[in-house]
TORBA-906839 format. One line per field, with one value per residue (C-alpha): residue in three letters; residue number from 0; x, y, z. Coordinates in pm, whole numbers. Example, Ala and Ser with C-alpha at 12.3 -4.5 7.8 and 13.67 -1.06 7.14 Angstrom:
residues 2
code <- c(ALA/SER)
pos <- c(0/1)
px <- c(1230/1367)
py <- c(-450/-106)
pz <- c(780/714)
end
This chain:
residues 560
code <- c(MET/VAL/ARG/PRO/ALA/ALA/GLU/MET/SER/THR/SER/VAL/MET/THR/GLY/GLY/GLN/ALA/LEU/VAL/ARG/SER/LEU/LYS/ARG/GLU/GLY/VAL/ARG/THR/LEU/PHE/GLY/LEU/PRO/GLY/THR/GLN/LEU/ASP/PHE/ALA/PHE/ASP/ALA/LEU/TYR/GLU/GLU/ARG/GLU/ALA/ILE/ARG/VAL/VAL/HIS/THR/ARG/HIS/GLU/GLN/ALA/ALA/ALA/TYR/MET/ALA/ASP/GLY/PHE/ALA/ARG/SER/THR/GLY/GLU/VAL/GLY/VAL/PHE/LEU/VAL/VAL/PRO/GLY/PRO/GLY/VAL/LEU/ASN/ALA/THR/ALA/SER/LEU/ALA/SER/SER/PHE/ALA/ASN/ASN/ALA/PRO/VAL/LEU/CYS/ILE/THR/GLY/GLN/ILE/SER/SER/GLU/LEU/ILE/GLY/ILE/GLY/ARG/GLY/VAL/LEU/HIS/GLU/VAL/ASP/ASP/GLN/LEU/GLY/ILE/LEU/ARG/HIS/LEU/THR/LYS/TRP/THR/ALA/ARG/ALA/ARG/THR/PRO/GLY/ASP/VAL/PRO/HIS/VAL/VAL/HIS/GLU/ALA/PHE/ARG/GLN/LEU/ARG/SER/GLY/ARG/PRO/ARG/PRO/VAL/ALA/ILE/GLU/ILE/PRO/PRO/ASP/VAL/LEU/GLU/ALA/ARG/ALA/GLU/VAL/SER/LEU/GLY/GLU/PRO/LEU/ALA/PRO/GLN/LYS/GLN/ALA/GLY/ASP/PRO/ALA/LEU/LEU/GLU/ALA/ALA/ALA/LYS/LEU/LEU/GLY/LYS/ALA/ARG/ALA/PRO/LEU/ILE/LEU/THR/GLY/GLY/GLY/VAL/LEU/ALA/ALA/GLY/ALA/TRP/ASP/GLU/LEU/ARG/ALA/VAL/ALA/GLU/LEU/LEU/GLU/ALA/PRO/VAL/VAL/MET/SER/ALA/ASN/GLY/ARG/GLY/ALA/LEU/SER/ASP/ARG/HIS/HIS/LEU/ALA/GLN/THR/VAL/LEU/ALA/LEU/ALA/ASP/LEU/LEU/PRO/GLY/ALA/ASP/ALA/ALA/LEU/ALA/VAL/GLY/THR/ARG/LEU/MET/ARG/TYR/GLY/GLY/GLN/PRO/LEU/ALA/LEU/GLY/SER/ARG/ARG/PRO/LEU/ALA/ARG/ILE/ASP/ALA/ASP/PRO/SER/GLU/PHE/SER/ARG/SER/HIS/ARG/GLY/ALA/MET/PRO/ILE/VAL/ALA/ASP/ALA/ARG/LEU/ALA/LEU/ALA/GLN/LEU/ALA/GLU/ARG/ILE/GLY/LYS/HIS/ASN/HIS/PRO/ARG/ASP/SER/ARG/ARG/SER/GLU/LEU/ALA/ALA/LEU/LYS/GLN/GLY/ILE/ASP/ASP/GLU/VAL/CYS/GLY/ALA/VAL/PRO/HIS/GLY/ALA/PHE/GLY/ARG/ALA/LEU/ARG/ASP/LEU/LEU/PRO/ASP/ASP/GLY/ILE/TRP/VAL/GLY/GLU/MET/THR/GLN/LEU/ASP/TYR/TRP/ALA/GLY/PHE/GLY/HIS/LYS/VAL/TYR/GLN/PRO/ARG/THR/TYR/LEU/ASN/PRO/GLY/TYR/GLN/GLY/THR/LEU/GLY/SER/GLY/PHE/PRO/THR/ALA/LEU/GLY/ALA/GLN/VAL/ALA/HIS/PRO/GLY/ARG/VAL/VAL/VAL/SER/ILE/ASN/GLY/ASP/GLY/GLY/PHE/LEU/PHE/ASN/ALA/GLN/GLU/LEU/ALA/THR/ALA/ALA/GLN/HIS/GLY/ILE/GLY/LEU/ILE/ALA/VAL/VAL/PHE/ASP/ASP/GLY/ALA/TYR/GLY/ASN/VAL/ARG/MET/THR/GLN/VAL/GLN/MET/TYR/GLY/GLY/ARG/VAL/ILE/ALA/SER/ASP/LEU/ARG/ASN/PRO/ASN/PHE/ALA/ARG/LEU/ALA/GLU/VAL/TYR/GLY/ALA/GLN/GLY/LEU/ARG/ALA/ASP/GLY/PRO/ASP/GLY/LEU/ARG/VAL/ALA/LEU/ARG/GLU/ALA/LEU/ASP/HIS/ARG/GLY/PRO/THR/LEU/ILE/HIS/VAL/PRO/VAL/ASP/PRO/MET/PRO/TRP/PRO/ALA/VAL/PHE/ASN/ARG/LEU/TYR/GLY/LEU/ALA/GLU/GLY/GLU/ASP/ASP/PRO/GLY/GLU/THR)
pos <- c(0/1/2/3/4/5/6/7/8/9/10/11/12/13/14/15/16/17/18/19/20/21/22/23/24/25/26/27/28/29/30/31/32/33/34/35/36/37/38/39/40/41/42/43/44/45/46/47/48/49/50/51/52/53/54/55/56/57/58/59/60/61/62/63/64/65/66/67/68/69/70/71/72/73/74/75/76/77/78/79/80/81/82/83/84/85/86/87/88/89/90/91/92/93/94/95/96/97/98/99/100/101/102/103/104/105/106/107/108/109/110/111/112/113/114/115/116/117/118/119/120/121/122/123/124/125/126/127/128/129/130/131/132/133/134/135/136/137/138/139/140/141/142/143/144/145/146/147/148/149/150/151/152/153/154/155/156/157/158/159/160/161/162/163/164/165/166/167/168/169/170/171/172/173/174/175/176/177/178/179/180/181/182/183/184/185/186/187/188/189/190/191/192/193/194/195/196/197/198/199/200/201/202/203/204/205/206/207/208/209/210/211/212/213/214/215/216/217/218/219/220/221/222/223/224/225/226/227/228/229/230/231/232/233/234/235/236/237/238/239/240/241/242/243/244/245/246/247/248/249/250/251/252/253/254/255/256/257/258/259/260/261/262/263/264/265/266/267/268/269/270/271/272/273/274/275/276/277/278/279/280/281/282/283/284/285/286/287/288/289/290/291/292/293/294/295/296/297/298/299/300/301/302/303/304/305/306/307/308/309/310/311/312/313/314/315/316/317/318/319/320/321/322/323/324/325/326/327/328/329/330/331/332/333/334/335/336/337/338/339/340/341/342/343/344/345/346/347/348/349/350/351/352/353/354/355/356/357/358/359/360/361/362/363/364/365/366/367/368/369/370/371/372/373/374/375/376/377/378/379/380/381/382/383/384/385/386/387/388/389/390/391/392/393/394/395/396/397/398/399/400/401/402/403/404/405/406/407/408/409/410/411/412/413/414/415/416/417/418/419/420/421/422/423/424/425/426/427/428/429/430/431/432/433/434/435/436/437/438/439/440/441/442/443/444/445/446/447/448/449/450/451/452/453/454/455/456/457/458/459/460/461/462/463/464/465/466/467/468/469/470/471/472/473/474/475/476/477/478/479/480/481/482/483/484/485/486/487/488/489/490/491/492/493/494/495/496/497/498/499/500/501/502/503/504/505/506/507/508/509/510/511/512/513/514/515/516/517/518/519/520/521/522/523/524/525/526/527/528/529/530/531/532/533/534/535/536/537/538/539/540/541/542/543/544/545/546/547/548/549/550/551/552/553/554/555/556/557/558/559)
px <- c(40815/40599/40324/40197/39916/39668/39728/39682/39342/39018/38784/38462/38510/38363/38503/38631/38821/38960/39086/39260/39406/39539/39702/39857/40001/40157/40341/40125/40170/40033/39723/39602/39238/38895/38596/38254/37937/38056/38367/38212/38297/38653/38715/38554/38802/39084/38970/39018/39377/39458/39765/39907/39801/39810/39532/39620/39298/39317/39085/39071/39109/39371/39591/39546/39666/39960/40061/40066/40285/40531/40541/40612/40873/41071/41081/41045/40763/40399/40197/39829/39526/39156/38878/38507/38396/38288/38399/38654/38827/38797/38954/39250/39310/39561/39780/39742/39858/40161/40236/40211/40454/40697/40695/40553/40424/40089/39782/39448/39167/38820/38466/38186/37812/37625/37709/37355/37343/37677/37625/37250/37280/37012/37213/37277/37516/37873/37790/38008/37995/38276/38492/38743/38765/38862/39124/39274/39402/39594/39728/39907/39645/39293/39051/38724/38657/38310/38295/38471/38670/38796/38943/39270/39339/39286/39501/39789/39783/39782/40101/40260/40188/40329/40652/40699/40835/40803/40650/40336/40010/39740/39377/39119/38755/38529/38152/38001/37794/38117/38285/37982/37920/38052/38195/38458/38776/39130/39371/39642/40003/40185/40289/40648/40722/40834/41163/41373/41752/41800/41904/42256/42367/42261/42422/42744/42729/42666/42957/43185/43065/43121/43439/43614/43495/43747/43508/43174/42883/42594/42250/42006/41651/41398/41412/41741/41584/41265/41472/41700/41995/42226/42502/42511/42512/42808/42998/42951/43034/43356/43466/43427/43531/43210/43031/42670/42424/42114/41775/41581/41381/41702/41893/42055/42131/42492/42584/42668/42990/43105/43326/43131/42793/42656/42324/42165/42336/42664/42532/42613/42977/43008/42820/43057/43350/43158/43211/42949/42654/42449/42097/41931/41572/41528/41286/41563/41317/41361/41130/40950/40852/41107/41377/41703/41955/42238/42369/42302/42667/42718/42632/42376/42272/41946/41822/41456/41193/40931/40986/40746/41007/41227/40966/40922/41274/41622/41504/41855/41973/42063/41740/41775/41443/41537/41514/41785/41935/41963/42091/42352/42481/42522/42684/42937/43039/43073/43257/43579/43694/43639/43752/44080/44258/44147/44294/44100/43859/43834/43998/43815/43475/43532/43610/43299/43084/43231/43169/42805/42765/42899/42650/42356/42425/42471/42105/41932/41757/41732/42093/42098/41769/41878/42210/42036/41820/42098/42337/42090/41931/42098/42241/41944/41695/41426/41351/41002/40947/40647/40580/40759/41072/41294/41225/41291/41629/41664/41636/41999/42107/42017/42286/42149/42360/42138/41882/41515/41585/41476/41115/40945/40613/40767/40637/40275/40366/40075/40039/39954/40120/40423/40283/40078/40350/40594/40352/40354/40734/40744/40499/40729/41039/40934/41294/41423/41392/41150/41121/40834/40915/40606/40489/40194/39963/40034/40037/39677/39562/39609/39660/39380/39622/39789/39508/39621/39980/39871/39624/39863/40178/40354/40659/40703/40870/40681/40844/40608/40764/40500/40513/40139/40076/40085/40432/40531/40204/40234/40596/40490/40209/40448/40730/40545/40204/40295/40208/39845/39821/39499/39392/39743/39753/39652/39519/39690/39643/39910/40059/40234/39910/39721/39954/39898/39521/39553/39778/40117/40408/40409/40723/40812/41149/41276/41543/41794/41944/41601/41527/41835/41720/41365/41484/41700/41396/41185/41445/41430/41050/40893/40572/40482/40613/40530/40788/40641/40897/40770/40958/40953/40870/41150/41298/41373/41749/41959/42087/41733/41765/42021/41777/41458/41617/41495/41819/41828/42068/42129/42060/41824/41992/41641/41453/41576)
py <- c(8977/8715/8877/8751/8499/8743/8985/8710/8603/8678/8920/9109/9462/9712/9757/10096/9935/9672/9952/10148/9846/9714/10050/10039/9693/9833/10092/10394/10667/10967/11004/11309/11362/11515/11351/11315/11115/10805/10794/10838/10488/10514/10839/10698/10411/10662/10830/10500/10478/10850/10776/10552/10733/11110/11256/11581/11722/11981/12240/12073/11717/11824/11943/11616/11422/11655/11632/11253/11294/11522/11284/10990/11150/11302/10975/10687/10560/10527/10847/10786/11006/10945/11132/11101/10958/11159/11521/11427/11183/11420/11701/11472/11359/11632/11520/11152/11238/11412/11118/10884/11100/11127/10759/10840/10555/10713/10525/10685/10554/10666/10596/10499/10515/10227/9892/9819/10149/10127/10132/10203/10576/10713/11026/10979/11200/11195/10939/10930/10659/10401/10570/10283/10319/10684/10592/10320/10588/10757/10459/10128/9923/9965/9752/9765/9598/9440/9306/9391/9070/9194/9510/9370/9171/9479/9698/9450/9395/9772/9803/9510/9690/10015/9847/9631/9722/10083/10281/10459/10542/10284/10331/10140/10222/10103/10162/10311/10001/9797/10046/10025/9651/9433/9091/8838/8976/8838/9125/8917/9018/9261/9095/9073/9309/9170/9318/9189/9180/9161/8892/8776/8732/9084/9228/9050/9184/9536/9506/9397/9679/9946/9799/9790/10136/10418/10694/10557/10789/10733/10892/10873/10977/10956/10578/10584/10790/10583/10268/10424/10328/10627/10438/10169/10434/10611/10282/10207/10563/10568/10229/10360/10722/10794/11128/11098/11320/11353/11466/11723/11442/11254/11535/11434/11075/11193/11497/11803/11819/11496/11559/11307/11475/11670/11816/11779/12098/11904/11636/11818/11840/11489/11283/11320/11173/10885/10544/10360/10465/10329/10464/10392/10472/10730/10770/10917/11165/11527/11796/11805/11438/11293/11039/11185/11171/10949/10827/10487/10379/10434/10112/10169/9951/10040/9944/10007/9848/9915/9701/9918/10196/9993/10000/10378/10484/10349/10005/9900/9930/9640/9617/9505/9482/9527/9726/9990/9921/9547/9575/9840/9636/9338/9556/9692/9336/9230/9532/9458/9168/9368/9709/9884/10184/10527/10868/11086/11323/11547/11855/11822/11773/12048/12292/12188/12221/12560/12695/12584/12722/13059/13071/12950/13172/13466/13449/13765/13772/13394/13336/13589/13467/13105/13166/13345/13040/12782/12970/12958/12619/12334/12042/11828/12108/12023/12250/12193/12367/12490/12579/12910/13070/13020/12650/12607/12756/12532/12215/12269/12574/12472/12263/11936/11758/11477/11241/11337/11701/11847/11793/11942/11887/11660/11632/11691/12051/12084/12451/12489/12165/12311/12450/12146/11906/12097/12078/11699/11693/11910/11680/11391/11579/11807/11861/11970/12288/12269/12563/12594/12798/12951/13203/13421/13246/12893/12973/13090/12751/12616/12925/12807/12546/12821/12735/12371/12476/12697/12447/12152/12345/12268/12494/12531/12833/12937/13189/13358/13544/13795/13949/14012/13760/13410/13519/13254/13293/13670/13648/13422/13659/13953/13784/13558/13718/14082/14190/14076/14008/13834/13648/13646/13961/13904/14108/13973/14016/14137/13790/13863/13996/13697/13465/13657/13635/13257/13251/13216/13460/13693/13870/14088/14068/14316/14171/13892/14070/14120/13753/13658/13873/13736/13378/13413/13541/13255/13000/13139/13116/12796/12816/12846/13150/13307/13537/13769/13869/14131/14100/14246/14008/13755/13724/13382/13335/13233/12931/12788/12751/12475/12283/12330/12322/12667/12791/12727/12452/12324/11971/11948/11768/11707/11569/11233)
pz <- c(18568/18743/18946/19283/19254/19406/19121/18863/18992/18811/18984/18920/18789/18547/18199/18314/18600/18363/18138/18409/18585/18254/18181/18525/18453/18135/18341/18254/18514/18322/18107/17914/17829/17867/18037/17881/17915/17728/17948/18292/18412/18281/18467/18781/18762/18715/19036/19218/19084/19115/19328/19054/18735/18705/18489/18313/18171/17895/17741/17399/17276/17023/17308/17499/17196/17133/17497/17469/17160/17340/17635/17403/17178/17465/17663/17419/17639/17540/17561/17641/17583/17643/17458/17386/17053/16750/16794/17058/16825/16529/16730/16800/16442/16349/16636/16546/16194/16341/16570/16271/16074/16366/16471/16813/17033/17123/17245/17161/17381/17281/17382/17147/17137/17299/17142/17021/16829/16645/16270/16280/16211/16444/16512/16883/17074/16935/16666/16354/16092/16114/16375/16370/15993/16036/16293/16072/15837/16121/16317/16263/16450/16590/16789/16979/17315/17306/17664/17992/17948/17612/17760/17904/17585/17369/17594/17611/17235/17182/17385/17203/16875/17012/17119/16809/16467/16363/16650/16542/16717/16782/16885/17085/17139/17420/17418/17736/17812/17812/18047/18280/18273/18555/18482/18582/18426/18413/18369/18206/18155/17922/17598/17479/17187/16853/16731/16444/16471/16095/15848/15955/15594/15501/15812/15725/15371/15501/15746/15462/15236/15501/15646/15308/15204/15186/15297/15421/15503/15745/15707/15995/16074/16352/16357/16547/16826/16824/16877/17141/16921/16970/17154/16886/16613/16770/16795/16424/16319/16523/16388/16035/16099/15908/15927/16041/15855/16074/15948/16148/16310/16384/16553/16880/16783/16788/16996/16790/16991/16823/16522/16312/16374/16076/15963/15622/15508/15497/15265/14941/15051/15191/14936/14636/14831/14988/14829/15041/15253/15540/15604/15937/16028/15754/15465/15246/15102/14998/15133/14798/14834/14592/14684/14799/14513/14636/14301/14150/14155/14527/14722/14996/15289/15464/15809/15885/16107/15838/15526/15325/15323/15091/14816/14827/14736/14658/14557/14465/14823/15051/15262/15623/15809/16172/16489/16458/16799/16749/16393/16469/16761/16528/16265/16513/16604/16242/16101/16287/16071/15752/15871/15795/15949/15827/15885/16123/15950/16254/16098/15766/15929/16186/15906/15715/16025/16114/15765/15780/16132/16024/15740/15948/16249/16016/15918/16041/16282/16323/16424/16707/16853/16818/16992/17277/17338/17296/17525/17815/17753/17947/17750/17851/17788/17533/17235/17091/16761/16571/16209/16238/16096/16400/16415/16044/16126/16431/16223/16128/16332/16689/16857/16994/17253/17379/17223/17226/17310/16976/16864/16561/16378/16114/15761/15863/15945/16185/16274/16642/16751/16927/17252/17363/17246/17465/17758/17727/17720/18032/18214/18129/18252/18540/18650/18309/18105/17812/17572/17326/17012/16849/16598/16685/16438/16551/16922/16921/16792/17146/17362/17592/17723/17925/18167/18167/18238/18529/18676/18666/18753/18425/18433/18057/17893/17579/17347/17100/16807/16699/16351/16337/16061/15934/15841/15590/15402/15394/15278/14991/14896/14893/14704/14462/14416/14372/14724/14702/15075/15179/15495/15643/15861/16224/16513/16823/17197/17434/17476/17806/17951/17813/18001/18323/18284/18272/18578/18409/18415/18115/17993/17694/17520/17264/17039/17110/17411/17559/17503/17703/17994/17983/17953/18263/18453/18321/18428/18782/18787/18916/18714/18346/18159/17824/17662/17399/17135/16886/16556/16209/15923/15910/15559/15416/15475/15178/15372/15365/14989/15036/15251/15050/14707/14604/14453/14081/13984/14338/14451/14747/15040/15161/15454/15571)
end
């Protein structure tokens, strides 16, 4: 879009004003963060633009970063957070690692110490050695703005990086003297993202492979959601009458109501009969870190925005470096001339799905609690999971009907991530229902953000399943270490009362039926609600063995 000449003109401003005005040009309307001395001029500039950019301040930098992640993954837009250097950045690193693992387009903006002191090591406030070096291990790109005039260039390049290739977090740092300094600054324009459509010859070869196959299979991961490629995926799957096996991070790319939609639990049944496979936006890795066993004689085409994925596993595959949306659209156009009629697999796949559903929903007590939540959650309601038993179940037991409505911690497995991530999703979607699923141990990592929910009117529903322990650790100690329980039992507060103290609604629910009653009350409440669900230790359901490969002699369908 061409801007009016007045907006294009150079003018005198502080580095802080250049930062905020550049963010505004990139379409940022919400920012999460905490103020501090190195950021004073940035927050003063945010005050000037408070009608354009909402600032949601948290009680901990980790929560600000997780909220940006939840905002990003539930919308596909860039989530932005702003923290002080040193301890502020270090507090946010667990979330950055999660965003990196989950392909979330998150922008970390941090301060620095004064420019003339960087690298000297005098031990000034919030100084850490090589802060950008630390951030490089958690992001795809980093940069420092050294003058006010640098700020717009750095911001626009950050957004180009976020919107190009594989989406992963990026970070920029701006010293306080740069934020304070006044100079002639040209704000510039947002930069066009770089997206690859894929090699036409390889796409043609993939279309021929899939079109001529008798029983093709599609495997998808989070890359389909990151690219917004669900419509194109559905078109290809329907052309081929190919079941789509979605990883936990890829759930929702195809509605669970569609007869071709399957979870990873179906892979062991579907793989033997497949004579060709297409993998889109997936690492094709098992939970144990080994490549998913697909068989060396089964031809495989792979589409991924990140070419490095092709060297990690399945090197014999047909590698197509491309944005999933662009490549799938091309594939759908090309398949037609190679395709042939196939019998509908609706009955076969429905029977397979029903058998798995019966097994999954029969898990006690997971199935009953999961059904209670799914029955009352709208189709566009967002489930945000945590490292807890019910969300492990939800990875293949919770029905997902729309894209970006199921979020989990991903392979980082960051305990404590769920509640603040859900807060960010709720900020992004104030008119939709967002439910945060927590265990008692993980919830208390960020329980202080109940204050953030109350202060900012974030109407999230948080469900806390309380077994008085780090339950998975205690279960392992009991089952594998002869009952030598250590450091896993917890003393918890009255969670419903805790919510009330912070200004949220607190409810208690006993059993699945009680959860239904409490959830209805929470849905009628306009503000944040916490539902405390006391539970006995949840046993590891047998169905989990099929996912995690714990049953002797079984192949692990794995994490894709």
